[in-house]
C-alpha positions in Angstrom: -173.2 4.9 -65.2 -174.5 4.6 -68.8 -173.5 2.3 -71.2 -174.9 1.1 -75.0 -175.8 -1.9 -75.4 -177.3 -2.3 -78.7 -177.8 -6.1 -78.5 -179.8 -6.2 -75.6 -183.3 -7.2 -77.4 -183.3 -9.0 -80.7 -186.2 -10.5 -83.1 -186.5 -13.9 -82.3 -189.2 -14.8 -84.7 -189.6 -13.7 -88.8 -192.5 -11.7 -89.1 -194.3 -11.3 -92.4 -194.1 -7.3 -93.9 -196.4 -5.1 -92.0 -197.2 -2.4 -94.6 -200.2 -4.3 -95.8 -201.6 -5.2 -92.6 -204.3 -3.9 -90.5 -203.7 -2.4 -87.2 -204.9 -5.7 -85.4 -203.2 -8.1 -87.6 -199.8 -5.5 -86.7 -200.1 -5.9 -83.4 -200.6 -9.9 -84.0 -198.1 -9.9 -86.4 -195.0 -9.0 -84.1 -196.8 -10.3 -80.4 -193.5 -12.4 -79.0 -191.4 -11.7 -81.7 -188.7 -10.1 -79.6 -186.5 -11.3 -76.5 -183.9 -10.0 -74.2 -180.6 -11.5 -75.2 -178.2 -9.6 -73.6 -177.9 -10.3 -70.1 -180.0 -8.8 -67.2 -181.8 -5.4 -68.4 -183.3 -5.4 -64.7 -183.6 -1.6 -63.6 -181.8 0.0 -66.8 -183.4 2.6 -68.8 -183.8 1.1 -72.6 -184.3 3.6 -75.3 -185.8 1.9 -78.0 -185.6 3.8 -81.7 -187.8 3.0 -84.9 -187.4 4.5 -88.1 -190.9 4.3 -89.3 -194.2 4.1 -86.7 -197.2 3.7 -88.3 -199.7 2.0 -85.8 -196.8 1.5 -82.9 -197.3 -2.6 -83.0 -193.5 -2.9 -83.3 -192.4 -0.3 -80.6 -195.2 -1.9 -78.3 -194.0 -5.6 -78.7 -190.4 -4.7 -77.9 -191.5 -2.3 -75.0 -193.6 -4.9 -73.5 -190.7 -7.4 -73.8 -188.1 -5.2 -71.9 -190.7 -3.9 -69.1 -190.8 -7.7 -68.5 -187.5 -8.0 -67.6 -187.5 -5.3 -65.5 -186.2 -2.2 -67.7 -187.9 1.2 -68.0 -188.4 1.9 -71.9 -188.9 5.0 -73.8 -189.8 4.6 -77.6 -189.0 6.7 -80.1 -189.7 7.1 -84.1 -187.9 9.1 -86.6 -190.8 9.6 -88.7 -194.3 8.2 -88.6 -196.8 7.3 -91.8 
């Protein structure tokens, strides 16, 4: 049984733009920036889609949050910078 739940993950902390940050700064910048906000995702397979991936810090942080709530995660980016 499949369903689309676009609100399962939300940014809960505002973060500065990542464009001019180093890899290390990007990872720190998005740490704890996301939370599961729509019910339980335990056992769910969640597909994360980012418009542009540079270091992958945003996708990694979001995936880590989802995995901590029991989800399997597949990450995708539409472009790589």
